[in-house]
VEXDREN-2710 file (C-alpha; in Angstrom, 1 decimal):
% VEXDREN-2710
k/r/px/py/pz
1/MET/-95.3/6.6/77.3
2/SER/-98.8/6.2/78.5
3/THR/-99.3/2.5/78.0
4/SER/-96.7/-0.2/78.3
5/TRP/-96.2/-3.1/76.0
6/ALA/-97.3/-5.7/78.6
7/ASP/-100.4/-3.7/79.5
8/SER/-101.7/-4.0/76.0
9/ALA/-101.0/-7.7/75.6
10/ALA/-104.2/-8.8/77.4
11/ALA/-106.3/-6.6/75.1
12/ASP/-104.5/-8.1/72.1
13/ASN/-105.1/-11.6/73.2
14/ASN/-108.8/-11.0/73.7
15/ALA/-109.4/-9.7/70.2
16/ALA/-111.3/-12.4/68.3
17/SER/-109.5/-13.8/65.3
18/GLY/-106.9/-11.1/65.5
19/SER/-103.2/-10.8/65.9
20/SER/-100.8/-8.1/67.0
21/ASN/-97.8/-6.7/65.2
22/ILE/-95.3/-5.0/67.4
23/ASN/-92.3/-3.1/66.2
24/VAL/-89.5/-2.4/68.7
25/THR/-86.8/0.0/67.8
26/GLY/-83.9/1.3/69.8
27/VAL/-80.3/2.6/70.0
28/ALA/-77.8/-0.1/69.0
29/SER/-75.7/-1.5/71.8
30/HIS/-74.1/-4.8/72.7
31/PRO/-76.7/-7.4/73.9
32/ALA/-76.6/-8.6/77.4
33/ARG/-74.6/-11.8/78.0
34/SER/-76.1/-14.9/79.5
35/THR/-74.6/-18.2/80.6
36/TYR/-74.1/-20.4/77.6
37/VAL/-75.0/-24.1/77.7
38/PRO/-73.4/-26.2/75.0
39/PRO/-76.1/-27.9/72.8
40/HIS/-74.9/-31.5/73.7
41/LEU/-75.4/-30.7/77.4
42/ARG/-78.9/-29.2/77.3
43/ASN/-80.8/-32.5/77.7
44/ARG/-79.0/-33.6/80.8
45/PRO/-80.7/-33.3/84.2
46/PRO/-79.8/-30.0/85.8
47/THR/-77.0/-30.1/88.4
48/SER/-77.6/-26.7/89.8
49/GLU/-80.3/-24.0/90.0
50/PRO/-81.4/-22.5/86.7
51/PRO/-79.8/-19.1/85.9
52/PHE/-83.1/-17.3/86.1
53/SER/-84.8/-18.6/89.3
54/SER/-87.9/-16.6/88.8
55/HIS/-88.8/-18.6/85.7
56/SER/-89.4/-22.3/85.3
57/ALA/-87.0/-24.0/82.9
58/PRO/-88.4/-26.1/80.0
59/PRO/-88.9/-29.7/80.9
60/SER/-86.0/-31.9/79.8
61/ASP/-88.2/-34.1/77.5
62/ASN/-89.0/-31.1/75.3
63/ASP/-85.5/-31.4/73.9
64/ARG/-85.5/-27.8/72.6
65/ILE/-86.0/-28.1/68.9
66/GLY/-82.9/-27.5/66.9
67/TYR/-80.4/-27.5/69.7
68/GLY/-80.6/-30.3/72.2
69/GLY/-82.5/-33.0/70.4
70/SER/-82.8/-36.6/71.6
71/THR/-79.8/-38.8/72.0
72/SER/-80.9/-40.7/69.0
73/GLY/-79.1/-38.3/66.6
74/SER/-75.7/-36.9/66.6
75/ARG/-76.6/-33.8/64.5
76/PRO/-77.8/-30.6/66.1
77/GLY/-81.5/-30.7/66.5
78/GLY/-81.7/-34.4/67.2
79/SER/-84.0/-36.5/65.1
80/ARG/-87.6/-36.2/64.3
81/PRO/-89.7/-39.4/64.2
82/ASP/-91.0/-38.9/60.7
83/TYR/-88.0/-37.3/59.1
84/GLY/-86.5/-39.3/56.3
85/ARG/-89.6/-41.5/55.9
86/GLN/-90.9/-42.1/52.4
87/GLY/-92.4/-39.0/51.0
88/TYR/-91.7/-36.5/53.8
89/GLY/-89.9/-33.4/52.5
90/SER/-88.1/-35.1/49.7
91/GLY/-90.8/-36.4/47.5
92/GLY/-94.3/-37.5/46.9
93/ARG/-95.8/-40.8/47.9
94/GLY/-97.3/-43.3/45.7
95/GLY/-95.1/-46.3/45.4
96/GLY/-94.6/-48.3/42.2
97/GLY/-91.7/-48.1/39.8
98/TRP/-91.7/-45.7/37.0
99/ASN/-91.8/-48.4/34.3
100/SER/-94.9/-49.9/35.9
101/ARG/-96.9/-46.9/34.7
102/GLY/-97.1/-48.7/31.3
103/GLY/-96.9/-45.4/29.3
104/GLY/-100.6/-44.6/29.3
105/TRP/-102.2/-42.4/32.0
106/ASP/-105.5/-44.3/32.0
107/ARG/-103.9/-47.7/32.4
108/GLY/-101.6/-46.5/35.2
109/ARG/-104.6/-44.9/37.0
110/GLU/-106.7/-48.1/36.7
111/ARG/-104.0/-50.1/38.5
112/GLU/-103.3/-47.4/41.0
113/VAL/-106.5/-47.4/43.0
114/ASN/-104.9/-45.8/46.0
115/PRO/-101.7/-43.8/45.4
116/PHE/-100.6/-44.2/49.0
117/GLY/-98.9/-47.6/49.0
118/ASN/-99.6/-48.9/52.5
119/ASP/-102.0/-48.5/55.3
120/ASP/-99.6/-46.4/57.5
121/VAL/-99.2/-43.8/54.8
122/ASN/-103.0/-43.9/54.1
123/GLU/-103.7/-43.3/57.8
124/GLU/-101.3/-40.4/57.8
125/ALA/-102.9/-38.8/54.8
126/GLU/-106.4/-39.2/56.4
127/ARG/-105.0/-37.6/59.6
128/ALA/-103.6/-34.7/57.6
129/PHE/-107.1/-34.0/56.3
130/ASP/-108.6/-34.4/59.8
131/GLU/-106.1/-31.8/61.2
132/GLN/-106.8/-29.4/58.3
133/GLU/-108.6/-26.3/59.4
134/SER/-110.1/-23.4/57.6
135/THR/-107.3/-21.2/58.8
136/GLY/-105.6/-18.0/57.4
137/ILE/-107.5/-15.0/56.2
138/ASN/-111.2/-14.6/56.9
139/PHE/-112.3/-13.9/53.4
140/ASP/-115.8/-13.0/54.5
141/ALA/-114.3/-9.7/55.6
142/TYR/-112.7/-9.1/52.2
143/GLU/-115.6/-9.1/49.9
144/ASP/-114.8/-5.7/48.6
145/ILE/-111.2/-6.5/47.6
146/PRO/-110.7/-5.0/44.2
147/VAL/-109.9/-7.4/41.4
148/GLU/-108.9/-6.3/37.9
149/THR/-108.5/-8.4/34.8
150/SER/-107.3/-7.5/31.3
151/GLY/-107.0/-9.5/28.1
152/GLU/-109.1/-11.1/25.5
153/ASN/-112.1/-13.4/26.2
154/VAL/-111.6/-13.5/30.0
155/ALA/-113.5/-16.4/31.6
156/PRO/-116.1/-15.1/34.1
157/PRO/-115.4/-15.6/37.8
158/VAL/-117.2/-18.1/40.0
159/ASN/-118.7/-17.7/43.4
160/THR/-118.6/-21.3/44.7
161/PHE/-116.4/-24.4/44.1
162/ALA/-119.6/-26.2/43.0
163/GLU/-119.7/-24.0/39.9
164/ILE/-116.2/-25.4/38.8
165/ASP/-116.0/-28.7/37.0
166/LEU/-112.8/-30.0/38.6
167/GLY/-113.7/-33.7/38.8
168/GLU/-115.3/-35.8/41.5
169/ALA/-112.0/-36.8/43.2
170/LEU/-110.6/-33.3/43.4
171/ASN/-113.9/-31.9/44.6
172/LEU/-114.0/-34.5/47.4
173/ASN/-110.5/-33.4/48.5
174/ILE/-111.6/-29.7/48.5
175/ARG/-114.4/-30.6/50.9
176/ARG/-111.9/-32.6/53.0
177/CYS/-109.7/-29.5/53.2
178/LYS/-112.8/-27.6/54.5
179/TYR/-112.6/-25.0/51.8
180/VAL/-116.0/-23.3/52.0
181/LYS/-115.7/-20.7/49.2
182/PRO/-113.1/-19.6/46.7
183/THR/-110.8/-16.7/47.6
184/PRO/-110.7/-13.7/45.3
185/VAL/-107.7/-14.9/43.4
186/GLN/-109.3/-18.4/43.1
187/ARG/-112.6/-17.1/41.9
188/HIS/-110.9/-15.6/38.9
189/ALA/-107.7/-17.6/38.3
190/ILE/-109.3/-21.1/38.3
191/PRO/-111.8/-20.4/35.5
192/ILE/-109.1/-18.7/33.5
193/SER/-106.7/-21.6/33.9
194/LEU/-109.4/-24.2/33.2
195/ALA/-110.0/-22.4/29.9
196/GLY/-106.4/-23.1/28.9
197/ARG/-105.2/-19.5/29.0
198/ASP/-101.8/-18.3/30.2
199/LEU/-102.1/-16.2/33.3
200/MET/-100.0/-13.5/35.0
201/ALA/-101.5/-12.9/38.5
202/CYS/-100.4/-10.3/41.1
203/ALA/-101.4/-11.8/44.4
204/GLN/-100.0/-11.6/47.9
205/THR/-98.8/-14.5/50.1
206/GLY/-101.8/-15.9/51.9
207/SER/-104.3/-15.1/49.2
208/GLY/-104.9/-18.7/48.3
209/LYS/-102.8/-18.7/45.2
210/THR/-101.4/-22.2/45.8
211/ALA/-104.9/-23.8/45.3
212/ALA/-105.5/-21.3/42.4
213/PHE/-102.8/-23.0/40.3
214/CYS/-102.9/-26.5/41.8
215/PHE/-106.6/-27.2/41.2
216/PRO/-106.5/-26.6/37.4
217/ILE/-103.2/-28.5/37.0
218/ILE/-104.4/-31.6/38.9
219/SER/-107.8/-31.5/37.1
220/GLY/-106.1/-31.3/33.7
221/ILE/-103.8/-34.3/34.5
222/ILE/-106.6/-36.4/35.7
223/ARG/-108.6/-35.8/32.6
224/GLY/-105.8/-35.9/30.1
225/GLN/-104.3/-38.7/28.0
226/PHE/-100.5/-38.6/28.1
227/GLU/-98.2/-41.1/26.4
228/ARG/-94.8/-40.6/27.9
229/PRO/-91.5/-42.1/26.6
230/PRO/-90.3/-45.1/28.5
231/GLY/-87.3/-44.4/30.7
232/TYR/-85.4/-46.0/33.6
233/ARG/-83.4/-43.1/34.9
234/THR/-85.0/-40.1/33.2
235/VAL/-88.5/-39.1/34.3
236/TYR/-91.0/-37.0/32.4
237/PRO/-93.2/-34.9/34.6
238/LEU/-96.4/-33.3/33.2
239/ALA/-96.4/-30.2/35.4
240/LEU/-93.6/-28.1/36.9
241/ILE/-94.0/-25.7/39.8
242/LEU/-91.0/-23.4/40.5
243/SER/-90.7/-21.6/43.8
244/PRO/-87.8/-19.6/45.3
245/THR/-87.1/-21.4/48.6
246/ARG/-87.0/-24.9/50.2
247/GLU/-89.7/-24.0/52.7
248/LEU/-92.1/-22.7/50.2
249/SER/-91.5/-25.7/47.9
250/MET/-92.3/-28.1/50.8
251/GLN/-95.4/-26.1/51.6
252/ILE/-96.7/-26.3/48.0
253/HIS/-95.8/-30.0/47.9
254/GLU/-97.8/-30.7/51.1
255/GLU/-100.8/-28.8/49.8
256/ALA/-100.7/-30.4/46.4
257/ARG/-100.4/-33.8/48.0
258/LYS/-103.7/-33.2/49.9
259/PHE/-105.4/-31.9/46.7
260/SER/-104.3/-35.0/44.7
261/TYR/-105.1/-37.6/47.3
262/GLN/-106.6/-40.7/45.7
263/THR/-106.6/-39.2/42.3
264/GLY/-103.6/-41.1/41.0
265/VAL/-101.6/-37.9/40.5
266/LYS/-98.1/-38.2/41.9
267/VAL/-96.5/-35.1/43.4
268/VAL/-92.7/-34.9/44.1
269/VAL/-90.6/-32.1/45.6
270/ALA/-86.9/-31.4/44.9
271/TYR/-84.9/-28.7/46.5
272/GLY/-81.3/-28.0/47.5
273/GLY/-79.9/-28.4/51.0
274/ALA/-81.2/-32.0/51.2
275/PRO/-79.7/-35.3/50.0
276/ILE/-80.3/-35.6/46.3
277/ASN/-80.2/-39.4/46.3
278/GLN/-83.5/-39.7/48.3
279/GLN/-85.1/-37.2/45.9
280/LEU/-83.9/-39.2/42.9
281/ARG/-85.5/-42.4/44.4
282/GLU/-88.8/-40.5/44.8
283/LEU/-88.6/-39.3/41.2
284/GLU/-87.9/-42.9/39.9
285/ARG/-91.1/-44.0/41.6
286/GLY/-93.0/-41.8/39.2
287/VAL/-93.9/-38.1/39.1
288/ASP/-96.7/-36.1/37.4
289/ILE/-96.2/-32.8/39.2
290/LEU/-92.7/-31.7/40.1
291/VAL/-92.3/-28.9/42.7
292/ALA/-88.7/-27.6/42.7
293/THR/-86.4/-24.8/43.4
294/PRO/-84.5/-23.5/40.3
295/GLY/-81.0/-24.5/41.5
296/ARG/-81.9/-28.1/42.3
297/LEU/-83.9/-28.5/39.1
298/VAL/-81.0/-27.3/37.0
299/ASP/-78.8/-30.0/38.7
300/LEU/-81.4/-32.7/37.9
301/LEU/-81.7/-31.6/34.3
302/GLU/-77.9/-31.6/33.8
303/ARG/-77.7/-35.1/35.3
304/ALA/-80.4/-36.1/32.7
305/ARG/-82.6/-37.4/35.5
306/VAL/-85.5/-35.1/34.6
307/SER/-86.8/-34.2/31.2
308/LEU/-89.1/-31.3/30.5
309/GLU/-90.2/-32.7/27.2
310/MET/-93.7/-33.6/28.4
311/ILE/-94.4/-30.5/30.5
312/ARG/-98.0/-29.3/29.8
313/TYR/-98.3/-27.0/32.8
314/LEU/-95.7/-24.5/34.1
315/ALA/-96.3/-22.5/37.3
316/LEU/-93.9/-19.9/38.7
317/ASP/-94.8/-18.9/42.3
318/GLU/-93.4/-15.7/43.8
319/ALA/-91.6/-14.9/40.6
320/ASP/-90.5/-11.5/41.9
321/ARG/-88.8/-13.0/44.8
322/MET/-87.0/-15.6/42.6
323/LEU/-85.6/-12.6/40.5
324/ASP/-84.7/-10.8/43.7
325/MET/-82.7/-13.9/44.8
326/GLY/-80.8/-13.9/41.5
327/PHE/-82.5/-16.9/40.0
328/GLU/-83.3/-15.3/36.6
329/PRO/-80.4/-17.1/34.7
330/GLN/-81.5/-20.5/36.1
331/ILE/-85.2/-19.8/35.3
332/ARG/-84.4/-18.7/31.7
333/LYS/-82.2/-21.8/31.3
334/ILE/-85.0/-24.1/32.5
335/VAL/-87.7/-22.5/30.4
336/GLU/-85.8/-21.4/27.2
337/GLN/-82.7/-23.5/26.9
338/MET/-83.7/-27.0/27.9
339/ASP/-86.3/-29.3/26.3
340/MET/-89.4/-27.6/27.6
341/PRO/-92.2/-27.1/25.0
342/PRO/-92.5/-23.5/23.8
343/PRO/-95.4/-21.1/24.8
344/GLY/-98.6/-22.2/23.1
345/LEU/-97.8/-25.9/23.6
346/ARG/-97.7/-25.5/27.4
347/GLN/-99.8/-23.5/29.7
348/THR/-97.9/-21.0/31.9
349/LEU/-99.2/-19.5/35.2
350/LEU/-97.0/-16.8/36.7
351/PHE/-97.7/-15.5/40.2
352/SER/-96.0/-12.5/41.7
353/ALA/-96.7/-10.1/44.5
354/THR/-95.4/-7.2/42.5
355/PHE/-95.2/-6.3/38.8
356/PRO/-91.9/-4.5/38.1
357/LYS/-90.4/-4.2/34.7
358/GLU/-88.3/-7.4/35.2
359/ILE/-91.5/-9.4/35.8
360/GLN/-93.2/-7.8/32.8
361/ARG/-90.3/-8.9/30.6
362/LEU/-90.4/-12.4/32.0
363/ALA/-94.2/-12.6/31.3
364/SER/-93.8/-11.4/27.7
365/ASP/-91.1/-14.0/27.1
366/PHE/-92.7/-17.0/28.9
367/LEU/-96.5/-16.4/28.3
368/SER/-98.6/-16.4/25.2
369/ASN/-101.6/-14.1/24.8
370/TYR/-102.0/-14.1/28.5
371/ILE/-104.6/-12.6/30.8
372/PHE/-103.4/-10.2/33.5
373/LEU/-105.1/-10.6/36.9
374/ALA/-104.5/-8.1/39.8
375/VAL/-105.9/-8.9/43.2
376/GLY/-106.0/-6.1/45.8
377/ARG/-103.7/-6.5/48.8
378/VAL/-105.1/-9.2/51.0
379/GLY/-104.4/-9.3/54.7
380/SER/-102.9/-5.8/55.0
381/SER/-103.6/-3.4/57.8
382/THR/-107.2/-4.1/58.9
383/ASP/-109.3/-4.1/62.0
384/LEU/-108.3/-7.7/62.5
385/ILE/-104.7/-6.7/63.3
386/VAL/-103.7/-4.5/66.2
387/GLN/-100.4/-2.7/65.4
388/ARG/-98.2/-1.0/68.0
389/VAL/-94.9/0.8/67.7
390/GLU/-92.9/1.3/70.9
391/PHE/-89.6/3.0/71.1
392/VAL/-87.2/1.5/73.6
393/HIS/-83.4/1.5/74.2
394/ASP/-81.6/-1.5/72.7
395/SER/-80.7/-2.7/76.2
396/ASP/-84.4/-2.8/77.2
397/LYS/-85.7/-4.8/74.2
398/ARG/-85.3/-8.2/75.9
399/SER/-87.1/-7.1/79.1
400/HIS/-90.0/-5.7/77.0
401/LEU/-90.2/-8.9/75.1
402/MET/-90.3/-10.9/78.3
403/ASP/-93.1/-8.7/79.6
404/LEU/-95.1/-9.4/76.5
405/LEU/-94.5/-13.1/76.7
406/HIS/-95.5/-13.3/80.3
407/ALA/-98.6/-11.3/79.7
408/GLN/-99.6/-13.7/76.9
409/MET/-99.2/-16.7/79.2
410/THR/-101.3/-15.0/81.9
411/ASN/-104.1/-14.0/79.6
412/GLY/-103.9/-16.8/77.1
413/ILE/-106.0/-19.9/76.8
414/HIS/-105.4/-22.2/79.8
415/GLY/-102.3/-20.2/80.6
416/LYS/-100.6/-21.5/77.4
417/GLN/-98.2/-19.4/75.3
418/SER/-99.8/-18.3/72.1
419/LEU/-97.8/-18.6/68.9
420/THR/-95.4/-15.7/68.6
421/LEU/-93.2/-14.9/65.7
422/VAL/-90.1/-12.7/66.4
423/PHE/-88.2/-11.2/63.5
424/VAL/-84.6/-10.2/63.9
425/GLU/-82.1/-8.8/61.4
426/THR/-79.2/-11.3/61.6
427/LYS/-78.7/-15.0/61.9
428/LYS/-76.4/-14.5/64.8
429/GLY/-78.9/-12.3/66.5
430/ALA/-81.6/-15.0/66.0
431/ASP/-79.5/-17.6/67.8
432/ALA/-78.5/-15.2/70.6
433/LEU/-82.2/-14.3/71.3
434/GLU/-83.4/-17.9/71.1
435/HIS/-80.7/-18.9/73.6
436/TRP/-81.7/-16.1/76.0
437/LEU/-85.4/-17.1/75.7
438/TYR/-84.5/-20.7/76.4
439/THR/-82.4/-19.9/79.5
440/SER/-85.3/-17.6/80.6
441/GLY/-87.7/-20.5/80.7
442/PHE/-89.5/-20.1/77.3
443/HIS/-89.8/-22.8/74.6
444/ALA/-88.4/-21.2/71.5
445/THR/-86.7/-22.2/68.3
446/THR/-85.1/-20.5/65.3
447/ILE/-85.2/-20.5/61.5
448/HIS/-82.5/-18.9/59.4
449/GLY/-80.2/-19.6/56.5
450/ASP/-77.4/-21.3/58.5
451/ARG/-79.6/-24.0/59.9
452/THR/-79.7/-27.4/58.1
453/GLN/-82.8/-28.4/56.2
454/GLN/-83.7/-31.0/58.8
455/GLU/-83.4/-28.4/61.6
456/ARG/-85.6/-25.9/59.6
457/GLU/-88.3/-28.5/58.9
458/GLN/-88.3/-29.6/62.5
459/ALA/-88.4/-26.0/63.8
460/LEU/-91.4/-25.2/61.6
461/ARG/-93.3/-28.3/62.6
462/SER/-92.7/-27.7/66.3
463/PHE/-93.8/-24.1/66.0
464/LYS/-97.0/-24.9/64.1
465/SER/-97.9/-27.6/66.6
466/GLY/-97.3/-25.3/69.5
467/ASN/-94.6/-27.5/71.1
468/THR/-92.2/-24.5/70.8
469/PRO/-94.6/-21.5/70.5
470/ILE/-92.0/-18.9/70.0
471/LEU/-90.2/-18.8/66.6
472/VAL/-87.2/-16.4/66.2
473/ALA/-86.6/-15.9/62.5
474/THR/-84.8/-13.7/59.9
475/ASP/-87.1/-12.2/57.3
476/VAL/-85.3/-14.0/54.5
477/ALA/-85.9/-17.4/56.0
478/ALA/-89.5/-16.9/56.9
479/ARG/-90.9/-14.9/54.0
480/GLY/-93.6/-16.6/52.0
481/LEU/-94.5/-19.2/54.7
482/ASP/-98.2/-19.6/55.6
483/ILE/-98.3/-20.3/59.3
484/PRO/-101.9/-20.3/60.8
485/HIS/-102.9/-19.2/64.3
486/VAL/-100.0/-16.8/64.9
487/ALA/-101.2/-14.4/67.6
488/HIS/-98.3/-12.0/67.8
489/VAL/-95.6/-10.8/65.4
490/VAL/-92.8/-8.9/67.0
491/ASN/-90.3/-7.0/64.9
492/PHE/-87.5/-7.1/67.5
493/ASP/-85.2/-5.4/65.0
494/LEU/-86.9/-2.9/62.8
495/PRO/-86.7/-4.0/59.2
496/ASN/-84.3/-2.0/57.0
END
């Protein structure tokens, strides 16, 4: 081979706004063994030389996300300072009991000047806006993305957010988020949704579809007059957003919380793998928009803690993936067998990356006189991404990966490790590779299906912040996540 993997890393790092995607294939063999350190011993001061003397071990105060943790928690992964606080991961903020809403939306909004109940939460929300960057896809380079629409009386697209009447509070939050111009899916989907039409949209992850369905929903709730039944244990959300995974639900919740800041609209998230009691308490404080996974929502409905009687907006995100994961029975039960209003009385927005026959049947059953929107593949192979395929023996994969990581540190900004996402095939393989990276002196963490929800949340936060710049993941766990500033993607195991 004429050019080695490490030799190309410097050129990849110097590409402006670019990233690299590296596939490594090889002949299967048993991975090399390394000295195992039990998780509960990894935070203690070293008593001997590190196993790899040529590399500097991570400092003990890093606590290696997901394995060592601080001594403040007995569960693997330690404890994160903000985990378990009101509103993080398990529900929206806002304070105030459900009965204090008084039934009328206008009256509740007049009393609720600031939906964030205390100064600490208010400061945290402001900090979230301050840290928000215009990350992700450079849409200036995608002006020629093909967009197709079909249906009757399709609303014309817009070119700027200023052309859209979303309301003063929501427009302010859009500016706070530093959204400069609508993405292709937003240019078409938002006017269609504001016109009250049902929508079936084919759009890829990272195309801006979260804002495309959140903006019209929040705007409609702000402007609407809704008289909901009084209830102590049962809550009556006005909008329901279904997504396939916990991580995607949390991601949608965080985005919707930013968009609805200081609008009086309360956003709550509910998903499996986390204590239900905390989520119930968040629901009892009031909910306008409920973001949920199908399994947890069915549980809440069967407990009679959530009623869909007042749903006016239904959004299904990554519908094709929900069907792939076997959620169709739960989705149909939620939409067709519970107390949700029928098509025509609710507005339904269905987003999917593909449009197979199963999705077509779902659209015909759930949507009424809908408009079909197809946005060309965004973020596919472009000049912004350098792709390399290198064939190596399985026994050499780790050494090639180490060469790349060292080259990144040498040529990176201030000698720091750039964000690197490493995909492996199995959960066991993810843990083994992460352990090897750790013992080799690299800050790394993992995300896969066997990790607890707390560990997964902590791993994602640590990776995004750069504290552990290497994330080893299985494709199932990481699919659908929007992680900005990733410089390198390594397919350590070639996808099947």
